[in-house]
N, C-alpha and C positions, 0 to 999 in steps of 0.2 A: 679542342683542349684550350682551357683558359690558363693564363699565367699571371702571377702577381709578384712584383719585386719589392723587397724591403731590405733595410740595412740593420744589422745588429752588431754594432762596433765595427770591427774590421771584416765582418762576414756578410757577404751578399747572400740573402735567402731568396730563392725563387720557389714559390708555391705553385705546383701544378695541379690542375683539376680536370677530371674527365678522362676520356680515352686518349692514351699516348700510343698512337699507332702511325702507320705510314702517312696518313693524311695530315698529321701534326708535325712531321719531321722538319719541314721548311720553316714553320713558325718557331719551333723550338730552337733550331740552329741560329736563326736570325736574332731572336730575343736573348739567348744565352751568350752570344758573341758580342753583343753591344757594349758591354761594360768590362770586358776582360782586361783592357789596358788601364782601367781605373786604379791608380796607385794607392788609393785610400782603403782598398780591400785586399785581403790576403787569402781569403778562403771563400769558396762557392759552396753553398749548401742547397741541394734540391730536396724540397719537402714533397714527398710522394703520398702523403696521407689521404689525399682526395683523388688520387688517380684510381680509376675503376678498372682499367684494362691496359695491358702493355704487350706489344708484340715484339718480335725479334728485330724489326727495323728500329724500334725505339731503343732497344738495348744497344744496337749498333751506333745509334746517335749518341748514347752515353759514352761509349768507347771513344768516339771522335771528340766529344767535348773534353773528356779526360786528357787526351793528347794536347788539345789547345790550351787547357788550363795549366798543364805541366810546362808547356813551352814558355808561358809568361811567368813562371815561378810561383804559382799559386797551388792550393790544394782544393780538392773537391770531396764531398761526401753526400750520401743519400740518406734521408731520414724518413721515418714514419711509414715505411712501406709495410703493407699487410696483405693478407689474403692472396689472391691470384697474382698480384703484382710482386709480392715478396717471393712467392714460389718461382715466378719467371726469373727474377734476379738470381735466386739461388741455383736454379737449373742451368742458367747461362754462366755461372761462376763469375759474375761481375765483381764480387767481393774480393777477388784476387788483386784487382787494380784499384777499385774504388771502395772505400769503407761504406758498409751498409749499416747504419745505426738504428 
């Protein structure tokens, strides 16, 4: 999985691309945790528009990230999910904790 980071005002946007599965979990955790203490951002947005597959370990990693983001007083949202990725998120009820836009 590839990841690209950008800033949009006070929102950190991380665009994910490819398969988000157990093989990508360590990279995802390391990359998303790097900037959580950055005081210039208040929100983390994960753009899932180019994610082609997501398994349950990836959903678990999203729950872990949600907890980390919440502990530092920020918010998180998921955007652009479609197809099998959107169905996976819906089936796992992730929208209860993390807004899926």
